[in-house]
Structures are given as structure tokens and as C-alpha cells.
N, C-alpha and C positions, 0 to 999 in steps of 0.2 A: 666124831663122837657118835656112837650109836644112839638110837632113839631112846632106849631104856635107861641111858645114863643122863638124859636131859632132865632138868627140874620138872616136876609135875605140871607146874603152871605153863611152862613153855610147851610141853606136849599138848596141853589143852588148847593153847592159843595157836597151834598149828592146824586146828580144825576150823574151816571157814565159818561155821555157824557160831563161833565164839564172838563174832563182831557185830556191832549194831548197824553196819553198813554193808552193801553188797561186796562179797568176796567169792571169787571162783576158786582161787588157789592161794595157799600161803607158802611163801618161800622163806626159809630160815637161813640167815647168813651169820656166821660166828667170827668174831675177832678174839684176841686174847683177853679182852676186857668186857665184851658185850655180846648179847644176843640181839639180833636185828630181824624182825619179822616184817616182811613185805606183804601187805594184805590189801588187795584192791587199790584204792586211790591213796592209801595211807601207809606209813611206816611206823612201827613201834619198836622202841629201843630200850632194852633192859640191861642194867649193869651186872656183871658177874661178881660174886662175893670174893674178890681176890685182893691180895696185898702184895704189891711189887716194890714197896719202899717209897717210890716216887708217887704212888697212888694207893689209897686204901678204901676199898668198897666193902669191907667185911661185915658191917652191920647194916641193918635195915634203915636206921636213922641216917647213916652216912650216905646210903644210896638215895634216900629221899632228898637230902641236902644237895647232892651233886646233880640229881635230875633237875632240881630247881635252878641250880647254877647253869647247867647246860642250856636250859630254856632261856634264861635271862641273858646270858652272854651271846648266844647265837642269834638272838633276835636283833642284835646290833646290825648284823649284815643280812639276816634272812627273816625278817618279821613275818613274812607270809608262809614260811616253811615250818617254823617251830610253833606248833599250835597250842600245846597244853601238856601238863603232866597228867599221867593216868595212874590208877591203882589196880592191883589185882587182889581180890578178896577171896577168902576161903568160904565155901558153901558146902559143908559136910566134906565129902571126899572130892568135891569138884572145885573149880576155880572160875571166877567171873571177872571180866573186865569192868572196872568202875562199878562194882557191886556194893551191897550194903553190909557185907559181913566184915570179918576181921581182916585188916590189910596185911597181906603177906609179901607184897612187892610193889615198888614204884617204877614207873617208866616215863618215857617221853614220846608223845605223839607228834608225827611230822607229816606234812603233805608230801606225797611221792613226787620226786623229780623225774623228768624224762631220762631214761637210761641212755638213750642215743645222744643226749646232750652232755653227758659226763666228759670232762676234759680229757681224761685218760683214753676214752673211746675216740675222741676227736684226734688225739695224737696217734693212736694206733691205726686209724683209718686214713691218716695223712690229710685230715680236713682242717687242722689248726691254721688259722691265718692271723696276720698282724692285727686285724681289726678286733679279733677276740682278745688279744693282749691289751689293746687300747681300752676295751670295755672293762677289763679287770682293773687297769690303772684308774679309770674314771670312777670305779667303785671304791677302790682302796684309799685314794687321796683324801676324800672327805671323811672316810671312816677313821683314819689316823688323826686327822685334824680335830675330830670330836672326841676321840678316845681319851680316857683319863690319863693324866701324866703328873700327878701330884708328887710331893717329895718322897713319900713312901715308895711309890713306883719308880721314881728316878734313882733311888738307891740301887735298884737292880741293874743299873747301867754302869756301875763302877767296875773296874778291872777285877776287884776281889770277888764281887758277886757273879760276874760272868765266868770267872775261873771255876766256880763251884760246878756249873753245868758242863763246862768244857773238859775239865780235868777228870771228872768222874767217869767220862767215857773211856779214858785210858785205863783207869783202875779196873773198870768193869770188863775190859776186853784183854787184860794182860794174860789171862789164862789161855787165850786162844792164839796168842802170838806163835807163829811157826806153822800154823795150818796153811793150807793152800790159798785161802782167801786173804790172809793177813801175815805177810812175811815180817821177820824181825827188823830188817833194814827199813822197810816202809813204815812200820809202827814207830820207830825211833825218829825218822825224819818228820813225820806228821806231828808227833808229840813235841819235838824240839821247836818246830815252827810255831805251834800254838803257844807254847810257853814263852817264846820270844816276843810275840805280839802282846801277850798278857803282861809282860814285864815293862810295857810302855803305857802306864796308867793315864798319861796325858791324852792319848788317843780316845779313850773312853770318856774322860772328863770333858773333852771338847763336845762330844755328842750329847752328853748330859746338859751342858750349858746351852746347847742349841735347841733343847726341848725335844730331842728325838727318842727319848725313852717313854714308851706308852704301854697301855694295856692292850696288847696286840692280839692277833689270832693264835699264833703259836704253832700252827700245823698247816701252813699255807703251801700246799703243793697240789698237783693235778688231781689227786684222788679226792680232794675236798672242794672241787669247783665244778659247777654245772652251768652250761649255756642253755637258756630257755627262751627262745625267740630273741628279743632285744634285751632280756634281763640276764644278769649274772648272779648266780647263787654261790656264795662262798660260805661253806658250812663246816660243822664239826670242829669248832675251835677247841682248844684245851681248856677244860673247866676244872680239872682235878688237881692242878698244882700251879700256883701263881708264879713260881720262879721260871716256869717254862713259857709263860704268857707275858709277864712283865719284862720287856726287853727293848733293845734298840729296834726301831722300825727296819733297820738294815738287816736284821736277823730274819725277819719275816720275808722281806723281798729276796734275800739270798736263797731262801729255801726253794721258792718257785724258780728262780734263775738257775739254781743247781739242778733242779728237776728237769728243766728243759735241756740243759747240757747233757744230763744223763741219758735222755732220750734222743740224743744226737741232733739237737736243734740249737746250736750255739748262736746262729743269727737271730732266732726268735728270742733267745735269752738276752742278747744285747739290746734288741728292740724293746723288750719289756723293761729292762733296767734303765735305758736311756729315756724312755717315755715317762717312767715314774719319776726319775730325777728332774726332768724338765717340768712336769706338771706340779710336782710337790715343792720345787725350789730347793731340793736337797743336793747342793753342790758337792758335799763331802761324802755322799753315799758310796761312790765307786771306791774310795780309799778303804772302806771297811768290808767290802764285799768278799774279797778273797778269804779273809779270816772266817767270816760267817758261813760262806759257802763250804769251806773246808769242814767246819763244825757240823753243818747240816749233812754233808755227805758221809761223814764219819758216823753220825747217829744212825743213818739209814743202813750203813754197813753193819753196825752193831746189832741192830734189830734183825738183820738177815742172819747173823751168826747165832743169835739167841734162838731164833725160830728153827734154824737148821739143826740145832742140838737139843731141841725138845724131843724127848723120847716118844711122844704121841704122834709126831708127824710121819708121813710115809716117805719112802725113799725118793720118789719123784719130787716131792715138795722139798725135801732136804737138799737135793742136788740143785734145784732151781734157786733156793735161798742162798746157798753157798756161792753159786755163780754170780748172783746179783750182789752179794756182799763184796766179792772180789772186785766187781766193777765200781762199786761205791768207794772202796778204799783206794783204788787206783785213781779215781777222780779226786778224792781228798788230797792225795799226794801231789796231784797236778796243781792244785790250788796252793799248796804249801811251798811257795817259792819266795 
């Protein structure tokens, strides 16, 4: 996106003097739902006014609410990272961070994490070790033990509720079937496998009775994990839709295990799963993992397809996204056995 197409307040906040702390340079990172401004020792995140059905940030009030939810929910795992909500106020034709004028936007202020410690960078550099996965396990087990798991949340663990998330992926990608990334036979095999597991409600009921349905992270993979000395930061949980966060703990664990498989680290994936099962006492975890790993891989493939077919992306991005989508769908099919 060119600078002149950015919202005026984002253009203003790209200027270092906009901040009340030392900033030499501001770097803007965009996702399909957020503007992220990296400024000195801090990061400021603002939600785009978009509606994708599964999330709706179209009004200022909704963005304020979901900023508050993002702060609250992420402090469960990152109390030292998620610092506060912020406002942007109008001052004539100018915009001020936490000013006294009319509020035109809300955001979240975070402490900046070391980029060299990001798990994706560890994987890319070949630096990921089993001790890092053990540290993740040691962080996650008490998190899930403390996470809410009342009856309203437990309802999201029924086969019928899980089916809503799983089956919508197939309806959302049906129009792409036949492209290089998603062949028709592969689509049918994955879909038939998922429907077959969902047709066994007793599997899901057993997990519910064991208390495995919790208010989870919802987006647990390497892009949202950072190693900072002896600490592990697991950040950017899903705040915008409860049905993606209220789930079987196995769905969270499956996401990171799948991610390690995707990066060609099956031994690390097994170590992580075995370690979590042992420390948490979840003896039935392994039985649910192929289903949830298949689901998670398919979601990542779907995102790749959507991004590749966005008319605003360039050809290099389109090609990379299609290649990644194909790898994710291949992995999903491998789990569908």
C-alpha cells in the first residue's frame, strides 16, 4: 500500500517525533487486519476497519472493545509485553498519541520483543533445540490448567461445534478446487476424513468429560512465540472470535506440532507433543492430534489461497503463497489417514 493510501493517523505515527519516548526510526508492518508500528522499544498495534465475517472491526467502538480484549487475554501469557491501550486523538488536521482531543482510534501498546528471539527466526537459522520446546511446554501446561473451562466454553468441544469451524473451511475453498495448490482428489480425501471423525461424537465428548476444553490461545504457532533469555513469550492470541479460541487443548498443541512438521522438523514435533502429554497428564492427546493437525494445516492452506488471490498482492507474493498453500494441503492430506 502506498503511503498516500494509509490512514492519516498512521502516516502521522510513522514520524519518530510522534512518540513520547526515544524513536530513531518507525517501521510499519501490515497484516490483513492490523497496522503494526515498531517504534523504539515499543510496538503499537491498530486494527483495520474490516469485516471478514469471522471478525468485525468496522466501528470505532468495536475496535476499542477488541483492543481491550487483546490486552486482557494476552496478559494471561505475556503480562510484561502487553502494556496498555492507547488512543489517537484529532488536533485540527493533526493526530496525537494519547492526546486530549476527540478520539479517532484505539490501539494496543506492547513492549518490543527481540527479533532475533522469534521462533520463526530460530527455525530459519537452525537454532531451535529441544530445550526451547521444553520451555514452551513448561509455559503452556500451567496456562491451560488455569484457563477458564466452564460449561459455556465446554460446549465448544462438542462434535457439532467443532464441525462449524472445520466444515466452513471446505465451503470457503470449494471455488479454488482444481487449482495447482488444491486438486480435486486431495480436497475430497481431506473432507471425507474430517467428516468421518466428526461423525464420531463420542471422541469429542470424552475430551469434554476430561476437562480438556479451555479458553485457549487459538493461534499457537512459531510466528507468535519469542524466546527472550530464559523466558518464553507466547503472544497474539485470538481475541476477535471466541469460537476460534474456545477449543480442545489438543487443537492448540496440534497447531504448533503441525507447524514444526511443515518446517521439516518432525522429531521436534514429536518431542513437543510427547513432552506436553507427559507433563500435562493428557494421555488421550495423541488420539486427537491427526484430526486437529489436519484442520490446522488446511486453515493455513486456505489463508495462502486467499492471500494469493488478493488482487492487491504482487506476483512474487502470489507465487510464494500458492506454493505454501500447496505444501499445507499436502500436509493436511498426509494427516487424513
